[in-house]
PLY file of the C-alpha trace (Angstrom):
ply
format ascii 1.0
element vertex 109
property float x
property float y
property float z
element edge 108
property int vertex1
property int vertex2
end_header
110.28 101.66 78.14
114.00 102.90 77.13
115.36 106.50 77.23
117.37 108.14 75.43
119.54 111.45 75.32
119.38 112.64 78.32
117.28 110.72 80.87
119.27 107.32 79.61
121.20 105.34 82.07
124.47 106.25 80.60
124.21 109.86 80.59
122.56 110.41 84.00
125.01 108.17 85.17
128.17 110.04 83.46
126.24 113.29 85.22
126.53 111.87 88.11
130.33 110.91 88.38
130.66 114.53 86.93
128.98 115.87 90.00
131.05 113.56 92.37
128.24 112.33 93.73
128.42 108.70 95.49
125.97 105.38 94.25
123.36 105.29 96.75
123.85 103.18 99.57
121.68 100.74 101.07
120.76 101.75 104.83
120.72 99.21 108.02
117.86 98.85 109.97
117.99 97.49 113.19
116.51 94.68 114.21
112.47 95.10 114.98
111.27 92.81 118.25
108.56 89.96 117.17
105.47 92.24 119.03
106.18 94.82 116.78
106.31 92.57 113.82
102.90 90.86 114.78
101.61 94.41 115.76
102.81 95.72 112.09
101.01 92.67 110.97
97.89 93.10 112.17
98.04 96.54 111.71
98.48 95.96 108.00
95.71 93.03 107.46
93.10 95.39 109.36
93.96 98.79 107.10
93.86 96.30 103.58
90.74 94.07 104.76
89.13 96.46 107.19
88.92 93.40 109.96
90.51 93.39 112.57
92.46 89.73 112.68
92.94 89.50 116.11
89.27 90.32 117.42
87.39 87.49 118.27
84.41 87.47 115.36
82.58 85.94 118.27
83.08 87.73 121.58
84.74 90.27 120.21
87.76 89.47 122.87
91.31 89.84 121.92
93.18 87.28 120.31
96.47 86.24 120.44
98.83 84.40 117.44
99.79 80.68 118.78
101.60 79.82 115.95
101.51 80.15 111.58
101.66 76.68 110.12
102.89 76.44 106.76
103.34 73.22 106.11
100.48 71.76 103.52
100.40 68.37 104.82
99.60 69.90 108.45
96.91 72.47 106.99
95.26 69.31 105.00
94.71 67.59 107.69
93.54 70.33 109.91
91.06 71.28 107.42
89.88 67.65 106.31
89.28 67.23 110.30
86.79 70.30 110.60
85.22 68.82 107.64
86.09 71.83 105.35
88.57 69.38 102.82
88.44 69.05 100.43
86.09 72.25 99.41
82.81 70.66 97.99
82.09 71.85 94.60
78.53 72.73 94.50
77.00 72.02 90.26
75.07 75.22 88.41
71.48 75.34 89.20
69.33 72.81 86.64
68.60 74.79 83.04
71.57 77.03 83.00
74.19 76.35 80.06
77.24 75.15 81.06
80.56 75.34 78.58
83.24 73.45 79.00
86.45 74.82 77.13
88.41 72.32 75.79
91.18 74.27 75.68
91.55 74.36 79.69
89.07 71.69 80.58
87.61 74.86 82.98
84.01 76.23 82.98
83.99 79.18 80.35
81.55 81.95 81.51
0 1
1 2
2 3
3 4
4 5
5 6
6 7
7 8
8 9
9 10
10 11
11 12
12 13
13 14
14 15
15 16
16 17
17 18
18 19
19 20
20 21
21 22
22 23
23 24
24 25
25 26
26 27
27 28
28 29
29 30
30 31
31 32
32 33
33 34
34 35
35 36
36 37
37 38
38 39
39 40
40 41
41 42
42 43
43 44
44 45
45 46
46 47
47 48
48 49
49 50
50 51
51 52
52 53
53 54
54 55
55 56
56 57
57 58
58 59
59 60
60 61
61 62
62 63
63 64
64 65
65 66
66 67
67 68
68 69
69 70
70 71
71 72
72 73
73 74
74 75
75 76
76 77
77 78
78 79
79 80
80 81
81 82
82 83
83 84
84 85
85 86
86 87
87 88
88 89
89 90
90 91
91 92
92 93
93 94
94 95
95 96
96 97
97 98
98 99
99 100
100 101
101 102
102 103
103 104
104 105
105 106
106 107
107 108
């Protein structure tokens, strides 16, 4: 969307300079502690997914974060050991027509 006339960036900039306004500055925020960041992460996950990520699904006891694993190879090794990698692909039920898109090679709905 483009703005012309009064609402254009050029016009707004000229008005701001004429009024003597300073450009907006970036505010510095103090460093937050790691424990506060962990609590904020858990609170946001709970808000979005309506599930407490730090609550044990079996006993409803509190859990704590030990580590974040970000390396794909390590994640693959752990999931392979647990028997959930690679994800098992199920065939469609018998009698259901399946169309594969020639352009992408994926199943078309």
